[in-house]
N, C-alpha and C positions, 0 to 999 in steps of 0.2 A: 566685545570691545570694553564695556563697562567693567567687567570682571578683570580684564587685563590691566586696566588703569588702577583698580583697587589693589591688586597684587603688586603692581609697580610701586605704589605708595608705601605699602608695608615693607617691601624690600629696601627702599631708601631709608626708612626709619631704623630698621634693624641694622643696616650697614653702618649708618652714622653713629648709632649707640655703641656698636662693637668696635668701630674705629677709635672712638673716644677712649674706651677702656684700654685698647691696645696702646694708644699713645701715652696713657697714664702708667703703663707698665703692668696693668692687671692681667692682661692676656698676651700670649705670644701670637705671632702672625699665623702660625700653624693652627692654634686653637681657635682663633677668630674665624679663619677660613673654614674650618671643619664645622663650626656652629652655623655658618651660612650655607653649608653644603656646596662649597666651591673650592677650587684649587688655590694654593698660595699665589700662584701667578695671576689668577683672576683677581684675587684680593688686592694685590699691588696695583693692577691696572685700574681697578675701580678707585683706589685711593688717589692715584695720580690724576684721573679724570675729574674727581671731585675738587682737587686743589686747582686744576687748570680751568675748569668750566663752571664750577659751582654745582648745585643740585641738578641742573639739567644734564650734566655729564653722566649721571647715573641712570638716566632713562634708557630702557631697552630700545635700541634703534630699529628693531623690527616692527614695533607698534605703529600702526597706521599705514604700513607698506603691504601691498598685495604679496601673498606667498608665491614663491617661484614654482611651487607645486600645485597652485590653484588650477582647477579644471577650466578649460576654455569655455567662455560664455556661449559660443556658437554651438558647442557640443551639448551643453546643458539644455539649450533651447531646442535643439533637434530632438533630444530625448523626451522632453516634456511634450513636444508636438506629437511624437509617435504614440506616447501614452494616451493622449486625449483623442487621437484620431483612430487608433487601431487596437489599443490594449486596455481600454477602460475596464475596471473591475479586476484586473490581474493583481495578484499579490506582488510585492516589490521583488521578491526572489524569482518568481516565475517570469515577471517582466524582464528582469536583468538577464536571465538565461536566454530569453528570446532575442534581446538586443544583441547579445554576443553571437548567437547562432545565426541570426538573419540580417543584421544591420551593421556588422563590422564595428561594434561599439567597444571602446577600450577602457572607459572609466570604470572604477570599482563599484562594488555593491553599496558601500557606505555612503559615498558621495551621491550616488543615485537616490538612495533612500532619503537622505537629508534634503536633497533638492526637491523631490516630490512632496515631502512634508512641508517644506518652506513655501512651495507654490500652492499648498492647500488641496492638492488632488488626491492625496492619501492621508489617512490619519495614523498617528503613532499607535502601535499595537498596545492594547491594555496589558497591564502587568498580570501575570498568571498567579492565581491563588495557590496555596499549598494543596497538594493532592496526595492521595494514598500512594504508598510505595508500589512500584511496578513489580509484577511477578517476574522472577528471573527467566530468561529465555532458556530453551532447551539447548544443550551445547552442540549437538550435531544436526546437520540438515537431515530431514527425513524422519526425525523422531516424533514431531508433532506438526500437523498441518491445521490451519483454520479454514473453514468454509463459511461464507456468509453472503448475503445479498443486500443491496441498497436500492430502494425505489426512489427515482429522481428523474427530472427532465434532462436526460443526458444528451439528446440530439439537438443541435443548433436549429432554431426556427420551428421546433416541434414542442408544443406545450405538454404533450402527453408524457406520462411517466412510465419508465420501463425499469426492470430489475437488472442490475449489474451483478452477476454472480462471480465471486472472486474466491480463489483458493490460493493461500499463501503459506509460507514456511515460518514457523515460530522462531527458529534459530536466527533467521536473517531478515525476515519481513519481505523476502523476494516473492513476487507474485508469479505463480506458475501457470495459472489459467484465469482468464477474465473474458466475459462475453455478456451481451445484452439479450434478454428474453422478455416476452410480454409479461410473464409472471413466473416466479420461481416455483419449483416443485421437485418431485422425485426425478423427473427426466433431466432437469437442469443440474441437479446434484450428481446424477450418474455421468452426465457429460463432463462436468468439471473433474470428477475423480478419474474418469477414463483418460482424459488428456494428460493429467499428471502422471498416472501410472504408465502410460505409453511412453512418455519422455524420460521419466526418472525412475520408475519402479514402484513396488509396494512400500508403504511406510508403516509406522507403528501406531500412531494415534490420530484421531480426527476430533477437533474441538468445534462444536457448532452451538447455535441457539437451540431452543426447544420447540422450533416450528413443527407443525403437525406432520410434515413429510420426513422429519428427522426422528421424532420421538412421539410415543403415545403417552399423554398425561391424563390419568384417570379423572383428576379433579383440578380445576384451575388453581394455580398457586402452590400446588403440592408437587412432590418429586415425580420424576418421570417413571414410567413402568419399566421394570427390568425383565418382565415376562412377555409382554406383548411387544412385538417388533414391527416397525414400519418396513417398507421395502428397502429403504436406505440402511436401516439398522440391520436387517437380515443380510444384505450384501456385504456390509462391513464385517459382520461376524463370520461369514463364509470366507472372507479374505484374511481373517486373523487380525483385523485392525480394531483397536479399542476405540469405542465411541464415547466421548466425554461431553456432557451437557453443561452449558453455561446458564447460570441462574440470574444474571443481571447484565445490563449493557457494560458496566464497569469490568465485569469478568472477561468480556470480549474486547479488551482494550486494544490489542494489536489490530484487529480488523476495523474497529471503530475509528482509530487514528488513520488507518489506510484509506477508509472511505471519506474522511474529511479532506484528505489530500486529493483524492480522485474527484470528488464533487467540485473542488475548486479548479482543478487543472484540466481534467479530461474533456469537459464540454468546450473549453476554450481551444484546446488542441484540435478537437474535431472541427471546430469552426475554421481555424487557420488552414486545416487540410481540405476544407470544402466538402466535408462528409455529412450527409443528411439522412441516410437510411441505416437500419439495423444491420443489414447484410454487409454493406460497405464498412460500417463501423467495426463489426466483429473481425473482418479481415485485417483492417488497419491496426486494431488493438493487438492482434496476435503477431502480425508481421513487423510492425514498426514501434508501437507505443510501449509495449511491455519491456523490451530491452532497454529503452531509454529511461523508463521509470525505475527499473531495478538498478541501473547504473547510478542513478541519482539518490535513491532512497534506501536500497538494501544495505545491510551491515554485514561485516565478516562474522562467521560463526565462531563461537568460543573455542572450538576444537576442530582440527582438521579431520577429514574423513566423511563418511556418509552412513546413514542408517537405512537408506533406500536399498531394496532388494529387487533384482530383475524378476519380472513375472514370466519366467521361462515356460511354464505350463499353459500360459494364456488363461488362467483362472478368472481374471478380471472380466474377460469378454462374456463369460456365462453368468458371473455374479452380478454385474452391473446392468441388470435388466429387470423388468417386472416378472415376478414368479408367483404363480397361484396354482393351487390344487383344484382339480375338476374331476367329477364323476363321469365316466364314459356312458353315453346314452345307449339305448337298446339297438340303435342302428349303427353302433360302433363309431360314433362321432363325438367330438368334444365341442361344446358351445362356448363361444368367446366373442363378446361385443357384437352380437348379431350374426356372427359367422358360424357355420357348422363345419368343423375340421374333420374330414374323413381320415381315420387311421388306416393305413395300408396293411396288407398281410404281413405277418411277422413270424419268424421261426420260434419266437419265445412262447407263443400260445395261439390257439385258433382265433380268438378274438379277445377284446378287452372290455366287453360289456360289463358295466357296474364296477369296473376296476377304478382305483384312484390313480390318476396320472398328474404330472406336473407340467404346466404350460409356461413357456418363456416368451415374452414379448420384448424384442430388441429395440434399441433407440431408432433404428431406421424403419421399423414397422414389421420386420420379418417375425415369423412365429416358429416355434418348435414344441413338440410334445415329447416328454420323457416318462419312462416308467422305471423308477429307481435310477440307476446310473445309465440306463439304456435310452438312447435317442431313437424314438420310434419314427418321427417324420419331421420334415421341414416344410414351411408354407411361406408364400409371399404375403404382402400386406393385405391382399384381397382374399386370402384363405385358400388359394390354389396350391395343390400339392406340388412340391418340387421333388428332385431326385431323392429317393428314400436313402436315408443314411445307412451305412453299413452297421449292423448290429454287432456288439461285442459277443464273443462266444460265451 
């Protein structure tokens, strides 16, 4: 109101000065009106009001009157009550989305933000400092994916921290896979990659941090090894996916920003949905949350089309598992995690004693033994022999 009064006084002084010059013949009506930023008609109206009513006739008659567009006090009070009762700690944007979604709220975001700030229940956001220029996004979906995990107290009422493993697209920031685990590792990486490939296909590049399940780093602080591969690195190489290491949190800007949003929103959304267990949370994230999150935060790619390629041969199923070489013992068995896996008779050779074979352990616990490209046998998680695979000629 004070600012409006000051501007009103300035306007009166300027108008009276220009009107005086106009009446002395120094300025035409058109020129005086243009200098005031008003039309000639308005200039004449102000002139007549000044003559008829004096200086009070120049006052803006809207000052001191409530705006016809002013939000209803009752609705503002209802909104403030909901924030304090149910949505404390929500950001204004997240709160406004929930009001529209759950409470038939019609007021706009700006009036909601200003009302919350005036009531002192939220603070104005601090101004952001200048930061480094963001790396341009890849133009096509499927060109580069990011995979990362964030350890946080994700579940309502549970102070324990879990890892949320997220795989998202660089071109759009769309999250393709997200789930909670006790602790991230090779198995969680394989799970995220398998979910993406099953739904979308094989992609070109994967950008990750230098965690020990992603890369082998000979010496802390030095570049990762390009000769020694982890299980994840080996699987990506088998699938023809380039693996890129990030050397700082800033380099992982896409995933870092995604996790800031998720840490703010996901626990609150889980609380509203009444979810308190990892199993229920993972089902709800996959079936409900991801679609809503991507609709809200994903951006359109720079170019139409896709770089994803369908995994027609099913190569991902064999690559995304633990693979290790073993020497066959004298009793024609392979030792693995306390199990003795008996190799059945094979037309390839009488026995495999002292031969080097490759053992696969799948995410569901199943096992298989290979000799080169030949699948010698399949086992259940307890090491019991299943139906022998047919051998290639």
